[in-house]
N, C-alpha and C positions, 0 to 999 in steps of 0.2 A: 493534370488535375490541380485544382486550386487548394486541395487539402483533404483532410479526412475527418470522420466523426465517429463518436461512440454510438452504436446502434442498440446495444443491450449490455446489461451487467448481470453477474451471478456471483453467489458466494456460498461457502461451505465451512462449517465448523464441526469438529468431532463432538460426539454426544457427551463425553465426560466433562462435567463442570466442576472446577475446583474453587471453592469459596475461600474467603479470608479465614473463616473459622477452621476450615480443613487445613490450611497452611499453619495455623497456630498450633496444631497438633504435631507438626513436623519441625518447626523452627521457632526461635524466640521472637514472636511477633503477635499482633492482635489486629482485629478489624479496624479499630480507631487509628492505630499507627499507620496502617497501609492507606486507608482512605485520606488521612490528613496529608500524607506526603505525595501520593500519586493519583488518588481518586479512584482506584480500582476496587471493584466489589467482587467480581468473579472473573475467571478465565477458563478457556477450553483446552483440554490436554488430550493429545492423540494417543490411543492405545490400540495396537494392532493395525494401524493405518500408516502407510508410508507417505512421504512428501508427494510422490506422484499421485497417490490416491486422493489427497486433499486437492491438489491442483486440478486433476481431471474432473472431480465432482463439481468444482466451481465453474470450470470451463464448459462442462456439459450443460449446466444450468443457464449460463450466458448464451450458449448456442440455442437452447430451447426458447429462451426469451426473445432472441433475435429473429426466429423463424428461418434461420440459415441452417445449412447442414455442414457436417465436417468436410465433405467433398468440396465445398466452396471456399475453404480456408487455404491460403497459400503461404502464410507466415505465422509461426508460433514463437512467442517470446515469453520466457518465464523469468521473473525477478525473484531471486532467493539468495539467502546466505547460508542455508542449512542443508544444501544438497550433499549427500554422502557419496553417491556414485560420480566418478569423474567422466565415465563414458559408458553408455550414451548419456548425454546431458538430459536434464529434466524435461526440457521442451520436446526433445525427440521422443522421450518415453511417453509423455502426455499425448503427443501426436499419434503414436502407435496405438495407445489405449483408445483414442477416440475415432481412429480410422481416417485421420487426415492424410491425404495422399501427396507425397513428394513436396512437402513444404520446406521453405527455409526455416531452420529451427535453431535457436540459441538461447543461452541463459545469460542473465545480467546480474552481477553482484555489486551493488552499491548500498547494500544493507537496507536501512529504513527508507531511503529515498528511491529504492529500486523500481517501484511501480511507475513513478513519474519519469524516470530514465527510460524504462522499457516502452512506455506510451510514446515518448518523444521519438525514440528510434523507429518505432512502427509508423508513426506519422511521417517521419522523414523518408522512410522506404516507400511509402505510398505516394508521397509527393514526387519522388524521383522516378516513379513508374516501375519500381522493383517488386511491388506487391499491390494487390487490390483489396484483399480482405485478411485481417489478422486476428488472432487470439492473443491478447495480452493478459498475462496472469501474474499475480503476486501470491506466493505460497511459502509458508514457513512451518517448520516443526521446531520452534524455539526451545521446547522442552528437552530436546536432545542436547542442548548446550548448557543446561542449568546444573549448578551445584546446589542441591536441595538443602544444604546446611548454611548457605549464604543468603541471609535475609535481605541483603541489599539488591539481589538480582532475582531470586526465585519467586518473589512476590509480584514481579512486574510482568513477566512474559507469558504468552499463550500461543496456541497453534491455530492455524486456519488458512483460508485461501479466498481470494476474490479474483474475478476475471471480467474482461471486457471484450466484446466483439467490435472491431474497428474496421471501417471500410472507406473507400474512396468516395468523394462527392464531386459532382460536376463543377465545371469552371464558374458557373454563375451563382453557386451556392456560397453562403457565408461559412467560412471554415469552422468546423465544430470542435477543433482542437487548436488552441492558440499557440503562439511561439513559446518555447521553453526557456526558462531562466535556470541555468544549472551551473554547478561548480563545486569546489571543495576547499577545505583548509587542511591539506595533508600533514602539515607540520603539527597539527593537533590530533592526528589520527589515532594516537594511543589513548584517547579519551574513552573509546569503546572498542574492545578487542575480543575476538573469538579465536583462540589459538590452540594448536596441537592436534595430533591425530585423533585423540579422544577429546573433542573440543569443549572448552568451558568459556562462557562469556564473563567478562568483567568490565566495569566501567567506572569512570570518575564522575559520579552523578552530579555533583555540584558544578563541575566545569561544563558539562553538557547543558545543564539547566541555565547557567549564565549565558552561554553562547546562544542557545535557542531563544531566550527571552530578550536578548539585547541586539542580536545581529540579524535575525531572520525576517522581521516585519518589513524592513526596506526592500529585501529581495522579493518577498511576496507581493509587495506593492509594484515592483518593477514588472513582475509577470502580468499584472493587471494592465499596466501601461502599454506593454508590448501587444496586448490583445485589444487595446483601444477601449478599455472600460475603466470606469472609476470604481474603486472598492465599494463605494456606497451603492452601486448598482448591482452588486453581487446578490444572488438569491441563496447561494450556498457556499460554505467553506468546509473543505474536507482536508485537514492537515494530517500528517502522520500522527497516529494515536499513541504518543509516547507517555504522556503525563497530562492529567487534567489541568494542572496549574499552568503548564506551558501552552496548551491549547487556548485557554482563556486569556492568557497574557497577550498572545499574538493577535487573537480576534479583537481584543480591546484596542490594541495599537493600530489596527487597520480600520477601526471605527465601524465594525460590522453589527450594529445594533439591530438591524432588521433582517439579517441573513440567518438561514438555518446553519448552525455550526455542529459538525459531527462530534459527538462525545462517546463514541462506541468503546473507548478505552475502559469505561466504567464496567462494562459487562464482558469485554473480550480481552482486556489487558493489552500489552504491547505485542503486536504480531508482526513487527518489522515490515518487510516489503508487502505483506498481505494487508496491512492495516488500512490503507487508503481505499483500495477497491472493495474491501469487506465493508467498511463504513459507508461508502458511497452507494453500494448495492442495497444496503439496508434502508437508507434514506429513500431511495427510489421505490423499493418494494413497499414501504409503508405509506407512500404517497406524500411525503414531506417536501418533495421537489417535483416540479412539473416539466414535461418535455420542452426543451428550448431554454430552460433557465440557465443563466451563466453561473458556473460553479468554479471556484478556485481550488485546485488540488495543490498541495505543497508537502513534499517529503523532505525529511532531514534526519541526520543521525550519524551512524558509524562512518568514519572516513576522514574527517567530518565532511560528509557530502550533503548536498541539497539539490532539489530540483522542483520546479513548479510550473503549472500552466493553467490557463482558464479554458474550460471545456463547456460545451453545451450539453445539458442533461438529456439523456435519451428518453 
């Protein structure tokens, strides 16, 4: 096979919405303080729903949008950093929930870049002939990791999931998923940490901000070069939804004046590995992108890890 393509997307967010005013009743903050620093207005918080519930809902929607059935899937990959159960892994639990028969199933944890990592590994498996059709899911219950008295973190994160159905394409077709650019700076890994059996997230916000706004644009540009496309030709840019100021800074450095830039962080907060497929799925659902449009996906964050690739919009 010459490569793979995304044939459909789906997303899911729990119904409970937590506004900035709601948070102001819990911690010393206010709407202006939050919007000025991270651009977030609301976030969704799971109550009575597990990580598997979130992932399965998004995956089921992606399957429905693709016209494929669970029986046609032979690989399930879940990107997450908030799984509680060690075994079975989240991918296997989602496969069982959906009725996927005998799939290869594994989880990936590179935190906020997880979906791009997962998408790349699924693409590689399909190119190698180890799979023909995959469910690639990013899902997080970040609320499980929050200290609700720490205003530097509790105002940022939300819960949700996004999923893609990825399948092989024939040799004469243009690859729908471009080469991945990925890596990490492990010596700076303590900038974002989730530690302990009762995990709590903490981060060095200014360090992450400086890294993201100064180091990532050249890597995103490299992903475009490997796909044989100039950034000016992009129709869409879906970065990890970490912070509105980071998103706008990278988009400006790439010169994306005419591209649709995902800014779902405003309404969903930072959903870590779920943020890229969640934002991408919403853009497609709203008709802001068209089939075949070149779209740059770029994840970054904890680790400090990054990954990105140009894909064709389903």
